[in-house]
N, C-alpha and C positions, 0 to 999 in steps of 0.2 A: 382551602382552594380545591375546586372540583378536579377530578382526574381527567386529564386530557386524552381524548380518543383520536388517534391518527390512523385508524384502521384503513381508511381509504385516502390517506393524505401523505405528503412527503414534506419532511422538514428540509429546508434548503440552507446549506452552509454556503454563504457567499464566497466567491472566488475573486478577490481583488487582484488586479494584475500588477499594480505598482502604486507607489505614492504619487498621487495626482500632482502634476506640475513640477516635479523635482527637476526634470531635464530643462524646463524653461526658466528655472530660477525662482519659482514660487511654490508654496504649498497650499493647495485648495482646502477649503473647510472640510474637516473630516478626512484628512489625508490618510490616516490609518483607519479604514472604515470599520464600522461595526458589522454585525451579522444580521441577516434578515430574520426578524423576530415575528414570524407569522407562519401559518400553515397554508399550503396551497394544495390543490388536487391536480392529478394528472402528472405529466412529465415534469422533471425538475427544471426550474427556471433560474439560471444563474444571473445574479445582479451584483452591481458594485455600489452599495449604499454610499451616499455622500459624494459620489463622483459623477457629475453630469456629462452627457455627451458634448462634444465641441459645438459651440454655437447655441446651446440651450441653457436656460437658467438652471442654477444648481437646485437639486431637489433631493430629499431624503424620504424613503418610504415611511409611511406612518408606523410608529411603534419601534423603529430601529434605534437602538441606543447610540448616541453620538460619542465617538471617541474624543477624549478631551486632550487635544494637542495644541500647544501654543503655535501661532503663526511663525514662520521662519522663511527667510530668503536663503536659498541654497545655491551658491555659485556652481557653475558647471565644473565637474571634476572634483568637487569637494566631497568629503565623506558625508553621508547622510546623518542626520541627528539620531541619537539613540533615545527611543522613547522612555519616559519614566513610567515603569509599570506600576499600577496602583497598589500600593503597599497594603491598603485596607482590604484587599481581596486575596491576599496570599498569606498562608500560615507557614512559616519556615523555621519553627523552633528546633527542628532536628538538623538544620544545616548550620555548620559552624560559620561564624562571621556575619550571619544575617539575623537581624533582630527586627522583624516587622510585626505590626499588631494586626491580628486577624479580626474580621468582623464578628460581632456578637449579636445575640438575639435569638428568639425562638424560631424566627422565620428564615434563618441562615441555612443554606444548603451546603453541606460539607462534602467535598469531593476528594476522596483519598487518591494519592498518586504514589505508586510503588515503582522505583527504578534504582539501578545500581549507581548511587552517587559517590561511592568510593570503590576501591578495588580496580582490577584490570579493565573493567568495562565502564569505568566512571565517565570518560569523555562522551560516550554514547548516552549514558544515563542522564548526564547534565544537559545534553542537547535536547533530549526528550522533554525534560522538565522546562527548559527554556521555551520550547515550542508550546507547551501547555500554558505557560505564563502569557505568551503572546496571544493565544486564543482567549484567555481570560481578560486580557487587556481590551481586546476587540469587543467583548461582550459588555464591558464597563458596567458591571452590576455589583453593587455593594452587598447583595444578598448571597453571593457565591464565594465560598472559601475553598482554596486549594490547599490540601494537607499533604505535603510531600514526606515520604519516609524512605530511608536508605535500605535497600535490600542487600547491598554489598555483593550481589551476584551469587548468593548462596541460599539454599532452601531454609537453613536454620535461621539466618537473619531475616529472611522474608517472612517466616512465620511470626517472629517477634514483632516485626514492623506491622504486619497485618493485625495482630492483636492490639497494638497501640492505636492503629487507625480506628478499629471497631470500638475501642474504649473511648476514643475521642468523638464518636458519633458519626463517623463517615457513613453516608447514605448510598454511595456507589464508589467503586474503586477502579481506577484506570491503571493498567499494568498488572503484574510485573512483566519483565522482558523475556525471560527464559522459560522453557517448558517445565523444568524441575521446580523453579520458583513458583510458577503458576500452580503446580500440583500441591505445593505447600500452602499457598494462600487460599485456594478455592474452597476446601472443606471448612475452614474457619469462617469465611464469609458466608458460606451456605447456612451455617448454624444460625446466623443473624439475619438471614433472608436478604443479604446484600449482594447485588450483582457485581461481577468482575469483568472488565473489558481488558483482556490480556493482549500483549503484542506478539504472543507466540503464534506459530503456525502448526503446532502439533495437535492434531484433532483428538488425540487420546486424552487431553486435559480439558476438552470442551464439554459443555453440557451442564445441567444442574445449576443454572444461573451464571455460568462462566462462558463468555463469548470471546472469540478470537478476532483480532484486528488485522493480523498480518496478511501478507500476500500468499495465498494458499498455492503450493506448487502443483497440486492436482488440477486446479482450475487453469493454471497457465498451460499445462500440457493439453488439457481438453480444448482450450481455445486455439492453440497452435495447430493441433492435429485437425480440428474441425475446419480451420481455414485452409490447410493443405488439401484436405479432401475436396473443398469447394473449388480448388484449382486443379482438380483432376488427379491428384496424387493418391495412390491406394496402397502402395507397398512400402512399409516402414522398417527401420532398424533402430536399435538403441545401443549406445555405448555409455555406460554409467559407472560411477565409482561405487565401490562396495561399502557404502555408509548407510545410516538410517535415511538420509536424504535420498540417496540412490534407491533405497528400498521403496520409498514413497513414490518416486518418479517411475520406477519400473512397474509398480502396480497400476499407477494412473495411466501409463502408456498402454499397457495391455487392455485396460478397460476402455479407454478412449478410442483406440483403434478398432476394437470389436464393435463398440456402439455406433461408430461411424461407418461401418461396413468395409473397413480396410483389412489389411493383413499385416501382422507383425512377423516379418520374415526372419529376423535374427535379433537376439538380445544378449549382450555380453557385459559382464562386470569386470572391473579391474581394481587392484588394491588401492586403498586410500592413502597409503604411505607417500607423503609428499616428496620423499627422496627417491622413490622408485623411478627407474628408467621407463618412460612410456613408449620407447621405440619398439620393443618386442610386442607390446600390447597392440599398437597400431598395426604392426606387420601381421600378427595372428588374426586380428579382426578383419583386415582387408582380404586375407586369404580365405576366411570363412565366407565373406560376401561373394568372392569369385566362385566358390563352390556351390552357391545356390543355383537352382535351375533357372536358365535364362528366360526372359519373357519373349513372347512371340513378336514378330514385326508389327502386327496390328495393334497390340497392346502398347508397344513402344511409341508408335505414331500417335495413338490416342492420348498418351500422357504428354505429348508435345516435346518429346526428347529426340534429338538427332540420333539416328541409329548408330552412327559412328561413335557416339558417346554413351550408348545404352549401358545401363547397369541393372543388376537384379532388384534394386530398391529405388524408390523415388525420393525418399527423404531419410535423413539420419538425425536422430535426436541425441544431443550431447549436453546433458545437464551438469555442466562444469563451469567454472569461472576463474577469474584472476590469472595468476601465473601458470596454473595447471592447464587451463584452457589454451593459453597462448603457447604452451609447450606441445600440447596434443594436436591442435588444429593443423599446423603445417606438416605434420607427419602423415596425415590422412591422404592428401593429394600425392605425397611422395611415394606412398604405396598404392597409388592408382585408384583412390576414391576421389573422383573429379567433382569438385563442387559445382561445375557447370552442368553436370548430369544428376547429381545427388544433392538435393537441397539440405543444407545444414540448418537444423532447428535447435534453439536453446530454450532456456527458462529465464526467470528473472535475474539469475546470476549474470546474464549477458547485458544487463543494464549498466554498461561501463563504456564511456566514451572512448577509452583507449583501445578498444577492440578493433576499431577501424584501421589501425596500423598493421593488422595481420591480414594479408591478402586472402588467405583461405576462408576467412569469416565474412568477407565482403559479400553482401547480398543475402546473408543468413537471416532467418526470421526468429523472433521470440515474442511472447505475449507479455504485456505489462500495462500499467496505467499510462495514459497519454502524458508525455513529458511536459506539456505546456503548463499543466497544473502544478507540478513540482517546481518548475522554473519560476512560476509566480510566487510560490511559497518561499523558495530560496532567496529571491530578491527581498522579500519582506523580512525574512529572518536575518539576513545579513545587515539590513538597515537597522535592525533592532539590537543585534548582538555582535556585530563586527567580525563574524567568522562564518564560514560555510557550514550549513547543516548537513548531517549525514542523511542518507536516503530515508531512513525510518522516521525521521523527525516529523514529517508531515502527518504521519499516523497519529502522533500525540496531539498535534493541533486539531485534526479532525475529530478525534475522540473527545477532547475537552470542549470544543465548540458544540458538539452534539449534546453532550451531557448538560452544558450550560443552557442551551436553547430549550431542551426538554424540561429542565428545572424551571426556567422562566415561564413556560407554558402550563406546567402541571405540578411543580414542586417535586418532592421525593416520590410521590405516587406515580410520576411519569417514568420511573425507572423499572416498571413492571415488564415481565416477559412479553406481554401482549403488545406493549408499545415498542419495545426494542426489536421485536420480530415483525414489525409492520411490513407487509408484502411489497409495498411500493418502495420502501427503502429510503436512503438518504443520499445527499450529494455533497462532496467535499473537494479538497484540493486533489485527491487521488481518484476523482471520478465518483460514479455511483456505487453504493454498497448497501447490502442489507444482511441482517443476521438471520440465520436459519434456526429452526426449533432445536436442532442438535448442538447449537452453540458455534458452529462454523460461520464464516463470513463468505458471502458471495459478492464478487466485484465485477463491474463492467470493465473488460480489458480490451486494449487495442492490440493490433499486430504491428510490430516495428521491424524495420529492416536495417541491418548494420551498414553504415556508410563510412566513408573515410573520416568524416568529422562528426562523429556521433551517430545517432539513429534517426530515422524518419518514420512517421506513421504511414503505413500503406493500407490499413483497414481500421477505421476509427472505432473507438469504444462506443457501445450503445448509449443513448442519451437517457434511457429510463428502462425500468423492468416491465413496462407495459407490453402486452403482446404485440402491439403495433410497432414496437421497436424492431421487430424482425431479426432478433438475435441469431436465429438458426440460419436465416438466409444470408447473413453476413459472415457465416463460417463459425459462429459461436453457438454451442448447444443451447437450446431453450432453457432458461433458468428453472430450477426445481421449485415447486411450491412448498410452502411451509406446512 
């Protein structure tokens, strides 16, 4: 099979929104749609194969594999059927209790899958594997074999699992989950010239044939600060935990503020000890802000801030999440950091619907993928597996679907660096993304605002990486070229 060239093209991963007809009590043909198996040029075009618009005849684009689902009538309120995943497309010899027959033959593309299927992170690892199975089901291709191996969340077991995959003929590897595990798998795969698509966000393990799938915190910071600058904000502060994640955020904040022409007025770190009292930290930080030189009246008015509420900074970046964020946030206004005057900005850790119950965070901004994509994935996942997927599960679906589509178009030769780093990128449930030459991933991110019942998009993610997308004009730095 000739090598597929997508230098000027985009592979499209279709984003089905729901099982067609479920609410009305019937299932349309192709209820769990396949993926668009073709290459298009220009901006990504999202389609729902097998689901026709209301009032139009059903149609499926040429070349799209048809998911094989028996018709069913689903009463309103009844649980949706669990699809029977194709056993001939999954190799599960390493999973206890599962005995499925993998496809055989010289033309089979073997996709390695590394995840913690046992140990403390097993629930997350299993969900990642389930999402990968769902993508394989949508592809409905007997020439694709998914080879899962358990990393147990340790570098030692990851190395063993990677050797097993390579000995089994894996032509590309999806996973592992953690940075240390990726560092153990990457050199072994590199020896065999096998690419690795890791879920990690640690750029130190990227490169040399290893590509990162995770949501990079540096890009979230750059997107949020770029948007704030587009809204006239120029003076920033940072309050971050003293952790490796905080280190990455601190470096990214300093860089993004400088590149956007703003000023980082104050940056402070605090201990990562979860039992530490955050009250003195908030008090000291607020006192430090008050000690900064005040802005002049003209600068205050230019920033659109009521002089009565004026503060030395326009925005405060708080890269914290969960219970620690909910404990820290109310302390800031208590010590006179008024969120009406200082915009609170977060990272992907703010992707938490419960944050709307904290008044200090209402109206805060953070950058992340648009939620409609994950919501569509969540519905499909729950219909298939009867439980809610963790946030990272959609990454496993997108990665597996991408690998499957590339394999359908060009076989194992399609896993080359030149194909994976296509400058036009790919589109999936989490929006557009593309791999850079250094192994990191670049994603199109939206700006979301914290509301009482979740978050809402206030600045949409770009539709493509084409210059016409106007990323910089939307508050997002122009994407770097590969």
